[in-house]
C-alpha positions in Angstrom: 0.0 0.0 0.0 1.6 3.2 -1.1 -1.1 5.8 -0.2 -4.3 6.1 1.7 -7.6 5.7 0.0 -11.0 4.0 0.0 -12.1 0.7 -1.4 -15.3 -1.3 -1.9 -16.3 -4.8 -2.9 -18.6 -5.4 -5.7 -20.1 -8.9 -6.1 -21.4 -10.3 -9.3 -23.3 -13.6 -9.6 -23.8 -15.8 -12.6 -27.0 -13.9 -13.7 -24.9 -10.6 -13.7 -26.7 -9.3 -10.6 -24.4 -6.9 -8.7 -24.4 -6.1 -5.0 -22.2 -5.0 -2.1 -20.9 -1.9 -3.8 -22.8 0.5 -1.5 -20.4 -0.2 1.3 -17.1 1.7 1.3 -14.1 1.4 3.6 -11.1 3.7 4.2 -7.5 2.5 4.3 -5.0 4.8 6.0 -1.4 4.1 4.8 1.2 4.8 7.5 4.8 5.1 6.5 7.0 2.3 7.9 10.1 3.9 9.4 13.4 2.0 9.4 14.4 0.3 12.6 17.0 1.9 14.8 19.9 0.4 16.7 22.1 1.8 19.4 25.3 0.0 20.6 25.4 0.9 24.2 28.5 -1.1 25.2 31.3 -1.1 24.3 31.4 2.7 24.0 34.6 2.7 21.9 36.8 0.4 19.9 38.2 -2.5 21.8 41.5 -4.4 21.4 41.3 -7.7 23.2 43.1 -11.1 23.1 41.6 -13.9 21.0 40.1 -15.6 24.1 38.8 -12.5 25.8 35.1 -11.9 26.5 34.0 -8.5 25.3 30.9 -6.8 26.8 28.0 -6.1 24.4 24.8 -4.3 25.0 22.6 -3.3 22.1 19.1 -1.7 22.0 17.0 -1.9 18.9 13.5 -0.7 18.1 11.0 -0.4 15.3 7.6 1.2 14.9 5.9 -2.2 14.2 8.1 -5.1 15.3 11.6 -6.4 15.1 12.0 -9.7 13.2 15.5 -10.3 14.3 18.6 -8.5 15.5 22.1 -9.8 14.6 25.6 -8.5 14.9 27.8 -9.0 11.9 31.5 -9.1 12.5 34.9 -10.0 11.0 37.7 -11.3 13.3 40.5 -10.2 11.1 41.2 -8.7 7.7 41.4 -12.1 6.0 38.6 -13.8 7.8 35.0 -14.0 6.3 32.1 -12.2 7.9 30.3 -14.0 10.7 27.0 -13.2 12.4 25.5 -13.8 15.7 21.7 -13.6 16.2 21.0 -11.5 19.3 17.2 -11.6 19.1 14.6 -13.6 17.1 11.1 -12.2 17.1 7.8 -14.1 16.5 6.8 -15.1 13.0 3.6 -13.0 13.3 2.8 -9.9 15.3 -0.5 -8.4 16.3 -1.4 -5.1 14.7 -2.8 -2.3 16.7 -6.3 -3.5 15.7 -5.5 -7.0 17.1 -5.3 -8.8 13.8 -2.2 -10.7 12.9 0.3 -9.5 10.4 3.2 -11.3 8.9 6.7 -9.8 9.5 9.2 -9.2 6.7 12.2 -11.3 6.7 
């Protein structure tokens, strides 16, 4: 849905009788803002030994729901990227009206 508007349903039977078009409904399109993320800890670059445990605290939010949150990292210049899922949300979320909506992957 790109913009707000109205819609109606028109029913046609096999004898070409029409009905239902007297009812009209409004749809209000609300822009979906991008999610935001804040790395709270560490507060600066870290240099650690290969076996060190580094603190990590992340906050993320979205105007509808978060599907997942992952950190993508590389351990060295020649290493491939790796990722670690920090949060996995539900497959479906309830909309403000209470109806279920699918989440985007």
